[in-house]
C-alpha positions as CSV (number, residue, x, y, z in Angstrom):
1,X,-32.8,2.4,-27.0
2,X,-35.0,0.7,-29.9
3,X,-33.4,-2.2,-31.9
4,X,-33.8,-1.8,-35.6
5,X,-34.7,-5.2,-37.3
6,X,-34.5,-5.7,-41.0
7,X,-36.8,-9.2,-41.8
8,X,-35.7,-11.2,-44.9
9,X,-38.0,-14.1,-46.0
10,X,-39.5,-15.0,-49.6
11,X,-42.6,-15.8,-48.0
12,X,-44.6,-12.4,-47.4
13,X,-47.3,-14.1,-45.0
14,X,-44.0,-14.8,-42.9
15,X,-42.5,-11.6,-42.8
16,X,-45.9,-9.9,-42.1
17,X,-46.5,-12.2,-39.0
18,X,-43.3,-11.2,-37.8
19,X,-43.3,-7.9,-38.5
20,X,-46.5,-7.5,-36.7
21,X,-45.1,-9.6,-34.0
22,X,-41.9,-7.4,-33.4
23,X,-43.5,-3.8,-34.1
24,X,-46.0,-4.7,-31.2
25,X,-42.9,-4.5,-28.9
26,X,-41.8,-1.1,-27.5
27,X,-38.2,-1.7,-27.9
28,X,-37.9,-3.2,-31.3
29,X,-39.0,-2.3,-34.9
30,X,-39.0,-3.3,-38.2
31,X,-37.1,-0.9,-40.6
32,X,-37.0,-2.9,-43.5
33,X,-38.4,-6.1,-45.6
34,X,-36.1,-8.1,-48.1
35,X,-37.4,-11.2,-50.6
36,X,-34.1,-12.6,-51.4
37,X,-30.6,-13.2,-50.2
38,X,-29.0,-10.6,-52.6
39,X,-32.1,-7.7,-51.5
40,X,-31.1,-8.3,-47.8
41,X,-27.4,-7.7,-48.3
42,X,-28.1,-4.5,-50.2
43,X,-31.0,-3.1,-47.7
44,X,-28.4,-4.1,-44.8
45,X,-26.3,-1.7,-46.1
46,X,-28.6,1.0,-46.9
47,X,-30.8,1.2,-43.9
48,X,-28.2,-0.3,-41.3
49,X,-30.3,-2.2,-39.1
50,X,-29.1,-3.8,-35.8
51,X,-30.2,-7.1,-36.4
52,X,-30.9,-8.9,-39.7
53,X,-33.5,-12.2,-39.4
54,X,-33.1,-14.0,-42.2
55,X,-34.4,-17.3,-43.7
56,X,-31.9,-19.6,-44.4
57,X,-33.6,-21.1,-48.0
58,X,-33.8,-17.7,-50.0
59,X,-33.8,-17.2,-53.5
60,X,-30.4,-15.7,-55.2
61,X,-28.4,-16.6,-52.2
62,X,-29.4,-18.3,-49.4
63,X,-29.0,-17.0,-45.6
64,X,-25.7,-18.3,-44.5
65,X,-24.4,-16.8,-47.6
66,X,-26.3,-13.6,-47.1
67,X,-24.7,-13.4,-43.4
68,X,-21.2,-13.8,-44.5
69,X,-21.6,-10.9,-46.8
70,X,-23.4,-8.7,-44.3
71,X,-21.0,-9.4,-41.5
72,X,-18.0,-8.7,-43.9
73,X,-19.4,-5.4,-45.2
74,X,-20.5,-4.2,-41.5
75,X,-19.5,-6.5,-38.5
76,X,-21.2,-4.4,-36.1
77,X,-24.9,-5.6,-37.9
78,X,-25.8,-9.0,-35.9
79,X,-27.3,-11.8,-38.1
80,X,-30.1,-14.2,-36.9
81,X,-30.6,-17.3,-39.6
82,X,-34.4,-18.3,-38.9
83,X,-34.4,-21.9,-40.6
84,X,-36.8,-25.4,-40.5
85,X,-33.3,-27.2,-40.8
86,X,-32.2,-28.6,-37.4
87,X,-29.0,-30.3,-38.5
88,X,-26.0,-29.5,-36.5
89,X,-24.1,-28.9,-40.0
90,X,-26.2,-26.0,-41.0
91,X,-25.9,-24.5,-37.5
92,X,-22.0,-24.6,-37.4
93,X,-21.8,-23.2,-41.2
94,X,-23.9,-20.5,-40.1
95,X,-22.0,-19.5,-37.2
96,X,-18.9,-19.9,-39.3
97,X,-20.2,-17.7,-41.6
98,X,-20.6,-15.1,-39.2
99,X,-24.2,-15.5,-37.8
100,X,-25.2,-14.5,-34.1
101,X,-28.2,-16.8,-33.9
102,X,-29.9,-19.7,-35.4
103,X,-33.5,-20.0,-34.6
104,X,-36.0,-22.9,-35.8
105,X,-38.9,-21.6,-37.6
106,X,-40.8,-24.2,-35.4
107,X,-40.1,-21.8,-32.1
108,X,-40.3,-18.4,-33.7
109,X,-42.4,-16.1,-31.5
110,X,-41.1,-15.1,-28.4
111,X,-37.9,-17.3,-28.6
112,X,-37.1,-15.0,-31.8
113,X,-37.8,-11.8,-29.8
114,X,-35.4,-13.5,-27.0
115,X,-33.1,-13.9,-29.7
116,X,-32.9,-10.5,-31.0
117,X,-32.4,-9.0,-27.7
118,X,-29.7,-11.3,-27.0
119,X,-27.8,-10.8,-30.2
120,X,-27.9,-7.2,-29.8
121,X,-26.6,-7.4,-26.6
122,X,-23.3,-8.9,-28.2
123,X,-24.1,-12.7,-27.6
124,X,-24.9,-15.5,-29.4
125,X,-28.0,-17.0,-29.3
126,X,-29.0,-20.7,-30.6
127,X,-32.4,-22.6,-29.9
128,X,-31.8,-24.9,-27.0
129,X,-32.0,-28.2,-28.9
130,X,-29.5,-26.9,-31.2
131,X,-27.0,-25.8,-28.7
132,X,-27.1,-29.7,-27.4
133,X,-26.9,-31.0,-31.0
134,X,-23.7,-28.5,-31.9
135,X,-22.1,-29.4,-28.4
136,X,-22.1,-33.2,-29.4
137,X,-21.0,-32.7,-32.6
138,X,-18.3,-30.9,-31.8
139,X,-17.1,-33.3,-29.2
140,X,-17.3,-35.8,-31.8
141,X,-14.8,-33.5,-33.6
142,X,-16.7,-33.7,-37.0
143,X,-15.5,-31.3,-39.5
144,X,-17.3,-29.4,-42.2
145,X,-15.8,-30.1,-45.6
146,X,-17.5,-27.0,-46.7
147,X,-15.6,-24.7,-44.3
148,X,-12.9,-24.8,-46.8
149,X,-15.2,-23.1,-49.7
150,X,-15.4,-19.2,-50.0
151,X,-19.0,-17.5,-50.0
152,X,-18.8,-17.5,-53.9
153,X,-17.6,-21.0,-54.4
154,X,-20.7,-22.5,-52.3
155,X,-22.8,-20.2,-54.2
156,X,-21.6,-21.9,-57.3
157,X,-21.7,-25.1,-55.7
158,X,-25.7,-24.6,-55.2
159,X,-26.1,-23.6,-58.4
160,X,-24.8,-26.2,-60.0
161,X,-26.8,-28.6,-57.8
162,X,-30.0,-27.0,-58.6
163,X,-29.3,-27.7,-62.1
164,X,-28.2,-24.3,-63.6
165,X,-25.8,-24.4,-66.8
166,X,-22.7,-22.7,-66.7
167,X,-23.8,-20.6,-69.1
168,X,-26.8,-19.5,-66.9
169,X,-24.7,-19.6,-63.4
170,X,-22.4,-17.0,-65.4
171,X,-25.2,-14.9,-66.3
172,X,-27.1,-14.9,-63.0
173,X,-23.5,-14.0,-61.3
174,X,-21.9,-11.5,-64.4
175,X,-19.1,-13.8,-64.6
176,X,-17.5,-15.2,-67.7
177,X,-18.1,-18.6,-68.7
178,X,-14.4,-19.4,-68.2
179,X,-14.6,-18.1,-64.6
180,X,-17.6,-20.7,-63.8
181,X,-15.5,-23.6,-65.2
182,X,-12.6,-22.5,-63.0
183,X,-15.0,-22.8,-60.0
184,X,-16.5,-25.8,-61.0
185,X,-13.0,-27.4,-61.2
186,X,-11.7,-25.8,-57.9
187,X,-14.6,-27.3,-56.0
188,X,-14.1,-30.9,-57.7
189,X,-10.5,-30.6,-56.6
190,X,-11.0,-29.2,-53.0
191,X,-14.0,-31.8,-52.5
192,X,-12.3,-34.8,-54.0
193,X,-14.9,-35.6,-56.4
194,X,-14.4,-36.4,-60.2
195,X,-17.2,-35.1,-62.1
196,X,-20.3,-33.0,-61.7
197,X,-22.9,-36.0,-61.0
198,X,-20.6,-36.6,-58.1
199,X,-20.5,-32.8,-56.8
200,X,-24.4,-32.6,-57.1
201,X,-24.5,-35.9,-54.7
202,X,-22.1,-34.4,-52.5
203,X,-24.1,-31.1,-52.2
204,X,-27.5,-32.9,-51.5
205,X,-25.4,-35.2,-48.6
206,X,-24.2,-32.1,-47.1
207,X,-27.4,-30.1,-47.1
208,X,-26.2,-27.7,-49.6
209,X,-29.4,-27.8,-51.4
210,X,-32.6,-29.9,-50.1
211,X,-34.7,-32.5,-51.8
212,X,-38.2,-31.7,-51.6
């Protein structure tokens, strides 16, 4: 049985390299390539891959948000997050969103091929170092304050932290200005912050956005 794989990364050199790596194996092949998170969600519905390999840092919608939507629409599709971020909070957030695997970009290659086979078989895969860090985090009982947010709330939080205006967010997400303002107020209430600067600081602290 051939494993059908959809690749999602906004860097063509990455997808070209991964495609060559995957297509060289007799038990798997690439059936689609997406360059942003929204495109990954749409293509997953169109081409119905067995496994989606998606970069965590993507335009329009990050890998975790895309994983949540893909799994909500078709839970039979397995999703692997490919990321440069080894922070356990990123891993835990991705798993809560429905991702089946999390692989560090620094170890992509044979490990990614193994991860594809593992998640396709119905098991979970984490890069070994991530597994250790995540277990330690769980033993400490650390709770992720972002776990209470919906996918849309996370999306709005990310865009606010990136500096998008209310009008800009409304336009890009096809929402009314009033709806976006309601999301902003709800975010402040849920996260216990009083104003937009505090909301932005919170997003940076909890790795919703990354400083260059």
